[in-house]
C-alpha positions in Angstrom: 86.6 172.0 91.8 90.1 170.4 91.3 91.2 173.7 89.8 90.1 175.3 92.7 91.8 172.7 95.2 95.1 173.0 93.0 94.9 177.2 93.6 94.4 176.5 97.6 90.6 178.3 97.3 88.0 177.2 99.3 85.0 176.3 98.2 81.7 174.5 99.1 79.4 172.4 96.8 75.5 172.5 96.7 73.5 169.6 95.7 69.5 169.8 95.2 68.5 166.8 97.7 64.6 167.6 97.6 62.3 169.3 95.6 58.5 170.7 96.3 56.5 172.6 93.9 58.0 174.2 90.8 61.7 174.1 90.5 64.3 175.1 88.0 66.6 171.8 88.6 66.1 168.7 90.0 67.5 166.0 92.7 70.9 165.5 92.5 71.6 169.4 90.5 74.9 170.7 91.8 76.8 174.3 92.1 80.2 174.7 93.6 81.0 177.9 95.0 84.0 179.8 96.0 84.9 182.1 98.6 85.4 184.8 95.9 81.7 183.8 94.9 82.4 182.4 91.3 80.4 179.6 90.7 80.0 176.5 88.7 76.6 174.7 87.8 73.5 175.8 88.9 71.0 174.9 91.5 68.9 177.7 90.2 68.0 180.1 87.0 70.1 182.2 89.2 67.6 183.7 91.9 68.9 181.7 94.6 72.7 182.6 94.0 72.8 185.4 96.3 71.3 183.4 99.8 73.5 180.4 98.8 76.7 182.3 98.5 76.0 183.4 102.0 75.1 179.7 103.1 78.2 178.8 101.2 80.5 181.2 102.8 79.3 179.7 106.3 80.3 176.4 105.6 83.3 177.4 104.3 84.2 179.2 107.4 83.2 176.4 109.4 83.9 173.5 107.5 80.3 171.4 108.5 77.6 170.9 105.8 74.3 172.5 106.5 70.7 171.6 104.9 69.0 174.8 103.7 65.5 175.2 102.4 64.9 178.0 99.9 60.9 177.9 100.0 59.4 180.2 97.5 55.7 178.9 97.7 54.7 181.6 100.7 51.9 184.0 99.4 53.9 186.9 100.6 57.3 186.6 98.8 58.0 189.9 100.3 59.3 188.2 103.3 61.5 186.4 101.6 63.0 189.8 99.8 63.1 187.2 96.8 59.7 188.4 95.0 60.7 185.5 92.1 56.9 184.2 91.6 58.4 180.5 91.4 56.0 179.0 93.8 58.4 176.3 94.6 61.2 174.8 97.1 64.4 173.5 96.9 66.0 172.1 99.6 70.0 171.7 99.6 72.3 170.0 100.9 76.1 172.6 101.4 79.1 171.1 102.5 82.7 172.1 102.6 85.2 171.4 100.2 87.2 168.1 102.0 83.4 166.3 101.4 82.9 167.3 98.2 86.8 166.5 96.8 86.4 162.9 98.5 83.0 162.5 96.6 84.8 163.2 93.1 88.3 160.9 94.2 85.7 158.3 94.8 83.7 158.5 91.6 87.1 158.9 90.0 88.8 156.1 91.4 85.5 153.6 92.0 84.8 150.8 89.5 80.9 151.8 89.9 79.8 149.1 87.3 77.3 150.4 84.7 75.0 151.8 87.2 75.1 152.6 90.8 73.4 154.4 93.4 75.2 157.4 96.0 73.0 157.2 99.4 73.7 160.6 100.6 72.4 160.7 104.1 70.2 164.0 105.2 69.7 162.9 108.8 71.3 165.7 110.8 73.1 163.5 113.1 75.1 162.0 110.1 74.7 164.9 107.3 77.1 164.5 104.6 77.9 161.1 105.2 77.4 158.5 102.1 77.1 155.0 101.1 77.7 153.4 97.5 75.5 150.7 96.4 76.0 148.6 93.2 73.2 146.6 91.4 74.3 143.0 93.1 74.0 145.1 96.3 75.9 147.2 99.3 75.9 146.4 102.9 73.7 144.2 104.4 73.1 146.0 107.2 71.8 149.0 105.4 68.6 146.6 103.8 65.4 148.2 102.7 68.0 151.2 101.9 69.5 149.1 99.5 66.3 148.0 98.1 65.4 151.4 97.1 68.4 152.2 96.1 68.4 149.2 93.6 65.0 150.0 92.3 65.6 153.6 91.9 69.1 151.6 89.5 66.6 150.0 87.7 64.5 152.8 86.8 67.6 155.3 86.6 65.8 158.1 88.6 67.2 160.1 91.4 64.8 159.7 94.7 64.3 160.9 98.0 63.3 158.2 100.8 62.9 158.0 104.2 63.6 154.4 105.6 63.5 153.6 109.4 63.2 157.5 110.3 66.0 158.6 108.5 65.8 160.8 105.2 68.6 159.9 102.0 69.1 161.3 98.9 69.4 158.2 96.4 71.5 159.6 93.5 71.6 157.7 90.5 74.9 157.2 88.8 77.3 155.8 86.2 77.2 155.2 82.1 75.0 157.6 80.5 71.9 156.5 78.5 72.6 155.5 75.1 70.6 156.5 72.0 70.8 153.6 69.3 69.5 155.2 65.5 69.2 152.0 63.1 68.7 153.8 60.1 71.6 156.3 58.7 69.5 157.9 56.4 69.7 161.9 56.1 67.3 162.6 58.4 69.1 160.4 61.5 71.5 163.6 61.4 69.8 165.6 63.9 68.6 162.9 65.8 72.1 161.7 66.5 73.3 165.8 66.9 70.4 166.2 69.4 70.8 163.1 71.7 74.8 164.0 71.9 73.9 167.6 73.0 71.5 165.8 75.6 74.4 163.5 76.9 73.8 160.2 75.5 76.0 157.8 73.9 74.8 157.9 70.6 75.2 154.9 68.3 74.3 154.4 64.6 73.8 151.1 62.9 73.2 150.4 58.6 73.9 147.9 56.2 74.9 150.9 53.8 78.5 151.6 54.5 78.9 154.7 52.3 76.7 156.3 54.9 78.2 155.8 57.8 80.6 158.7 57.6 82.6 160.1 60.8 81.8 163.6 59.2 77.8 163.4 59.1 78.0 162.6 63.2 79.2 164.2 66.2 82.7 162.7 67.3 81.9 159.5 70.1 79.1 158.2 68.1 79.8 154.8 67.3 79.1 153.4 63.8 78.3 150.1 63.0 78.1 148.6 59.9 75.9 145.3 59.8 73.2 144.0 58.7 69.5 144.1 60.4 69.9 140.7 60.9 73.1 140.9 62.8 71.8 143.7 65.7 70.9 141.5 68.6 75.2 140.1 68.3 76.6 143.6 67.3 75.1 145.9 70.0 74.0 144.8 73.5 71.0 146.6 74.2 69.8 147.1 78.0 67.3 149.1 79.8 69.7 152.4 79.7 69.5 152.1 76.1 67.0 154.0 73.9 66.4 153.3 70.6 64.9 154.5 67.0 63.9 153.1 63.9 64.3 154.6 61.2 65.8 152.9 58.1 62.8 154.1 55.8 62.8 150.5 54.5 60.1 148.2 55.7 61.9 145.2 56.0 64.7 146.8 57.5 62.2 148.0 60.5 60.7 144.2 60.4 64.6 142.5 61.2 65.5 145.4 63.6 62.3 144.6 65.8 62.2 141.1 65.6 66.3 141.7 67.0 64.7 144.0 69.7 62.0 141.0 70.7 62.4 140.7 73.9 64.8 143.5 74.9 64.9 145.6 78.1 64.9 148.8 76.3 62.7 151.2 77.8 61.6 153.0 74.6 61.7 151.3 71.0 60.5 155.0 68.4 59.4 153.6 64.9 59.1 156.0 62.1 56.3 156.0 59.9 52.0 155.6 60.8 50.2 153.6 63.5 49.2 151.0 60.8 52.7 150.7 59.8 53.8 149.5 62.9 50.5 147.2 63.8 51.5 145.5 60.2 55.1 145.0 61.4 53.2 143.4 64.7 51.1 141.6 62.4 54.3 140.2 60.6 56.2 139.1 63.2 53.3 137.1 65.4 52.7 135.3 62.0 56.3 134.0 62.6 55.7 133.3 66.3 57.2 136.5 67.5 54.4 138.2 69.8 55.0 141.2 71.8 53.0 141.7 75.0 51.1 144.4 76.0 54.3 145.9 78.3 56.7 145.3 75.9 54.4 147.8 73.0 54.1 150.0 75.3 57.6 150.9 75.2 57.3 150.9 71.8 56.5 154.2 70.4 54.6 154.7 67.0 54.6 157.1 64.9 57.6 158.3 67.1 57.4 161.2 68.8 55.6 164.2 70.7 52.4 165.8 68.7 54.0 169.4 68.0 53.0 169.4 64.4 56.5 168.5 63.6 57.5 168.8 59.9 61.2 167.7 58.4 63.9 166.5 59.7 65.0 169.0 62.3 61.4 169.6 64.0 60.7 165.2 63.8 64.2 165.6 65.8 63.3 167.3 68.4 59.9 165.7 68.7 61.5 162.3 69.0 64.0 163.5 71.5 61.7 165.5 73.7 59.2 161.5 73.6 62.4 159.8 74.9 63.5 162.6 77.4 59.5 162.2 78.8 60.2 158.6 79.2 63.9 158.6 80.7 62.4 161.1 83.5 58.8 159.3 83.8 57.0 162.6 83.0 53.4 162.8 80.9 55.1 164.9 77.6 51.7 167.0 78.2 52.3 170.9 78.4 54.1 171.9 81.7 51.6 174.5 82.1 48.7 172.0 82.2 50.7 169.5 84.4 51.7 172.2 86.7 47.9 174.0 86.9 46.2 170.3 87.2 48.9 169.7 90.2 47.5 173.0 92.1 43.6 172.2 91.1 
């Protein structure tokens, strides 16, 4: 967008602000469209591009935002001319470049904190206006809207809400999720690699310095040489930190789990059979370190989804798939089963 601005190329920005049924992208997905129909990003698998470009052309010409819905749920899709069979509906806010650049500049210059929210108004009389809310609060007059935004920030998920008759998209922004891998054995490499490719900040800790080499892990990975008993003092584990215990040493993992007691980590995955995790719980309980049921629901052992994984690469895919499911609140079940249940 900045490049188009510098060259004086008019453009529009499309943001997904509502979804129903089966859609390719979720809330807050974006696509910028220039007056020459060039695109950056995507709000669909390409099936909506022609129609989106037409809407974008109108927005560019008028300088006014538009709220449109691409509804593919009709039984007779021939009336739309798409014939795609996606059976879903995507609601999109399309706004002119001036509004999009204001948002980009605000995000660039604001100190919004670790996790914040942008409330996009979907009210026809206030379309395109935005309010910024931090974890500590927002404008007092927003009241219930601030409460909804803070709940969205806690869960780390975008949502559409209706407060006092006004619809809004609450977009959660801020620092990305973090992946903390405790143990730098050979099978840590693909877990960290996939995590980095999925946009996680990646951190690896181990007490074996020779394993913490920059050649093994993606650029930007934070490598921390520390004893397991030092974990809580060298790393702040917060609500955006997803943890994998894979030291392959029972005593190390016992100490890592002790250090994670009371942390708000939404996911702690432990390699090894379930009996091993039960033994870790029992040994810690004998020392007075007891995990309540809520915390145990966030601890997964064996880590990963049941995909019949064998070997480091497949196990890494299994673990990262489970982490993604936890982060989005999804079931981790086959998509075909979930979608069919929704229709029954």
